C-alpha positions in Angstrom: -18.1 55.0 41.0 -17.5 50.9 41.0 -15.4 50.5 44.2 -13.2 47.2 42.7 -9.2 48.0 41.8 -7.2 49.9 39.7 -5.0 47.7 36.8 -2.7 48.3 34.2 -1.6 47.4 32.0 0.9 48.7 28.5 -1.4 49.5 25.8 -1.2 47.5 22.5 -2.5 47.6 18.9 -5.6 47.0 18.9 -6.5 49.6 22.7 -5.8 52.7 19.9 -9.4 53.8 18.7 -10.2 53.8 22.6 -7.3 55.3 23.6 -7.9 58.1 21.3 -11.6 58.7 21.9 -10.4 58.4 25.5 -7.9 61.6 25.2 -10.6 63.7 23.3 -12.2 63.4 25.7 -10.3 64.6 28.5 -8.4 67.1 26.6 -10.7 69.2 23.5 -14.1 70.0 22.6 -17.0 70.4 24.9 -17.2 66.5 26.4 -13.9 68.3 27.1 -16.1 71.1 29.6 -16.6 68.6 31.7 -13.6 67.8 33.7 -10.9 69.8 34.9 -8.6 69.0 33.1 -9.6 70.3 29.4 -8.2 72.6 27.1 -10.8 73.6 25.1 -10.6 77.5 25.8 -6.7 77.2 24.5 -7.1 75.1 21.8 -9.0 73.9 19.4 -9.0 71.0 16.7 -7.8 67.5 17.9 -6.0 66.4 20.7 -4.3 63.3 18.3 -5.0 61.3 16.2 -5.1 57.0 15.8 -1.2 57.2 13.8 0.1 59.2 16.7 -1.1 56.6 19.6 0.0 53.8 17.6 3.1 55.4 17.6 3.7 55.7 21.2 1.9 51.9 21.8 4.7 51.1 19.4 7.2 53.1 20.5 10.5 50.7 22.6 11.4 53.7 24.8 8.5 54.2 26.4 5.0 52.5 27.3 1.5 53.9 27.2 0.1 52.7 30.3 -3.4 52.2 30.5 -5.9 52.5 33.6 -8.7 50.7 34.7 -11.7 49.4 36.2 -13.8 46.1 35.5 -12.0 45.8 31.9 -13.1 48.8 30.9 -10.3 52.2 30.3 -10.7 55.4 32.2 -7.2 56.4 32.0 -3.9 56.2 30.7 -0.4 58.3 29.8 2.6 58.1 28.1 6.2 57.0 30.1 9.4 57.1 28.1 12.7 56.2 29.1 15.0 59.5 28.0 18.6 58.6 29.2 19.1 60.0 32.4 15.7 61.0 33.3 11.2 60.0 32.8 9.3 62.4 30.5 5.7 61.5 31.7 2.7 62.9 29.0 -0.2 61.8 27.3 -2.0 61.5 30.9 -6.1 61.6 30.2 -8.6 60.1 33.0 -12.4 60.7 31.8 -13.5 63.7 32.5 -16.7 62.5 34.3 -14.1 61.0 36.6 -12.2 63.5 36.9 -11.7 64.9 40.7 -12.2 61.7 42.9 -8.3 61.1 43.0 -7.7 58.5 39.4 -5.3 61.4 39.1 -2.9 61.1 41.3 -2.8 57.1 42.0 -1.9 56.7 38.8 0.6 59.7 38.5 2.3 57.6 41.1 1.8 54.3 39.3 3.7 56.0 36.5 6.8 56.9 38.4 6.7 53.5 40.1 6.5 52.0 36.7 9.7 54.1 36.1 11.5 53.2 38.2 11.7 50.1 38.8 11.7 49.3 34.4 13.9 51.9 33.5 15.9 53.0 37.4 14.8 56.5 36.6 15.9 59.3 38.7 13.7 62.0 38.2 10.5 62.5 36.2 10.2 65.4 33.6 7.1 66.8 32.1 5.7 70.1 29.9 2.1 71.7 30.6 1.5 74.8 28.6 1.9 77.2 30.9 -0.9 79.3 31.2 -3.2 75.8 32.5 -2.4 77.6 35.9 -4.2 74.8 37.9 -3.1 71.9 36.3 0.8 73.2 37.1 -1.0 73.1 41.3 -2.0 70.3 41.0 1.3 69.3 39.5 3.3 70.9 41.8 1.1 69.5 44.9 2.8 65.9 43.5 6.2 67.1 43.6 6.6 68.8 40.7 8.7 71.6 40.5 8.2 74.9 37.8 11.6 75.1 36.2 10.7 78.1 33.9 12.6 76.9 30.9 9.8 77.5 28.2 9.7 76.1 24.7 7.6 77.8 22.5 4.4 76.0 21.2 4.4 74.8 17.7 2.3 77.1 16.0 0.5 76.2 12.7 1.2 72.2 13.7 -2.5 71.5 14.0 -1.4 68.0 14.9 -1.6 69.7 17.8 -4.6 71.9 18.1 -5.5 75.3 16.4 -4.7 77.9 18.7 -7.5 79.9 19.6 -4.6 82.7 22.1 -1.2 83.8 20.3 1.2 83.3 24.5 1.0 79.9 24.9 4.3 77.8 25.7 4.7 75.0 27.0 6.8 74.5 30.8 9.5 71.9 32.4 8.4 70.6 35.2 10.3 68.1 37.3 10.3 65.9 40.1 12.6 63.2 41.9 11.6 59.6 41.7 13.2 58.1 44.5 
């Protein structure tokens, strides 16, 4: 792994193709299985598309943060200002780089950014409830399960094709600052 430092910046329209490829590789298909954050056993199909990523890049109350090393895109995450809190989502790290500590660095940067630009006092996210290993990872970083669940949008193939009938999202929260 290169030893140069990570740099962070806000995504631009020109970044969309690389972001779509990164997100797809981290969540879906056989490539995603080389990392530990794959959803390939829960969902088939696409995780996102250029239109959805472009909308995130252009969405004013939020930003899509990019992490680069030596000018190479290696991770991204979405943060969005939602009144009294910030929302965290679309978190992707290149599968071959997962498990080496990058995720916690990027998550911490997202939390700092939300505090600095919006004075956010809490970060929220939704995670597929059946992703127990991923939820445990977030719990080790200070997030707590709320037990508040929302149904998975079955029938909306823009978010994937469910491979089981019991998927739902659970809200996780963490106080900031």
